[in-house]
C-alpha positions in Angstrom: 12.1 -13.6 0.4 11.0 -14.1 -3.2 11.7 -17.3 -5.0 13.8 -16.0 -7.8 13.4 -19.2 -9.8 9.7 -18.5 -10.3 10.3 -15.2 -12.2 8.1 -12.1 -12.0 5.5 -10.1 -13.9 5.3 -6.4 -14.4 2.2 -4.6 -13.4 2.0 -1.0 -14.7 0.8 1.5 -12.1 -2.0 2.7 -14.5 -3.8 -0.6 -13.8 -5.8 1.4 -11.3 -7.4 3.2 -14.3 -8.6 0.0 -15.8 -12.3 -0.6 -15.3 -11.6 -4.2 -14.2 -9.4 -3.0 -11.3 -12.3 -1.9 -9.2 -15.1 -4.0 -10.6 -18.4 -2.2 -10.0 -17.2 -0.7 -6.7 -17.0 -4.1 -5.0 -14.7 -4.4 -2.0 -11.2 -5.4 -2.8 -10.0 -9.0 -2.2 -7.0 -9.3 0.1 -4.8 -10.0 -2.9 -6.0 -7.0 -4.8 -5.5 -4.8 -1.7 -1.9 -6.1 -1.3 -1.2 -5.2 -4.9 -2.7 -1.8 -4.2 -0.2 -1.3 -1.4 2.6 -2.2 -3.9 1.2 0.3 -6.3 1.1 3.1 -3.7 4.7 2.4 -2.5 7.4 4.7 -3.8 9.9 3.2 -6.1 12.4 6.0 -5.6 13.1 8.1 -2.5 10.8 11.2 -2.4 10.5 14.3 -0.3 7.0 15.7 0.2 5.3 18.2 2.4 2.5 17.0 4.5 0.8 19.8 6.4 3.7 22.0 7.2 6.3 19.2 7.6 8.8 18.0 5.1 8.7 14.2 5.0 11.1 11.8 3.3 9.6 8.6 1.9 12.0 5.8 1.3 11.7 3.2 -1.4 8.8 0.9 -0.5 7.0 3.5 1.7 3.9 5.6 1.3 1.8 7.8 3.5 -2.0 7.9 3.4 -4.8 8.3 5.9 -6.5 5.0 6.8 -9.8 6.6 5.7 -8.3 7.2 2.2 -7.0 3.6 2.0 -10.3 2.1 3.2 -12.3 4.2 0.7 -10.1 3.3 -2.2 -10.5 -0.4 -1.4 -14.2 -0.1 -0.7 -13.6 -1.4 2.8 -14.7 0.0 6.2 -11.9 1.5 8.3 -12.3 -1.3 10.8 -11.8 -3.9 8.1 -8.7 -2.1 6.8 -7.3 -1.7 10.4 -7.7 -5.5 11.1 -6.0 -6.3 7.7 -3.1 -4.0 8.3 -2.6 -5.5 11.8 -2.6 -9.0 10.2 0.0 -7.9 7.6 2.2 -6.5 10.5 1.9 -9.8 12.3 2.9 -11.7 9.1 6.0 -9.4 8.8 4.8 -8.0 5.5 4.6 -4.3 6.5 5.5 -1.9 9.2 3.0 0.9 10.1 3.7 4.2 11.9 0.9 6.7 12.6 1.9 10.3 11.9 -0.7 12.9 12.7 -3.8 12.0 10.7 -1.7 9.9 8.2 -0.2 6.4 8.3 3.2 5.6 7.0 3.3 2.1 5.6 6.6 0.5 4.9 6.5 -2.7 2.8 9.1 -5.2 4.1 11.4 -6.5 1.3 9.8 -4.2 -1.2 13.0 -4.3 -3.3 12.6 -8.1 -3.7 9.1 -7.6 -5.1 
């Protein structure tokens, strides 16, 4: 749980459009990658169609393929996979594979 005495900062989602966000196409740091997960997460419940299926994404969830995630972070898929497993072990996220896509749920997203 967040330490509420430390306060918080706002990060606008358009930070991804800032040239400093992905400096010269270098691989993301773990911290930058975690912030990227926060940016991808829904801040409201959303229904979307994936393939021919209607999917409801809750607050703090997103769906992307691991290939899409790895490419956007300039990582290999094996690096991404190891990192996601580490986050699961640290109780930071839950993952659920859904036919070519991965649903990522950030634990305690509302506290962030």
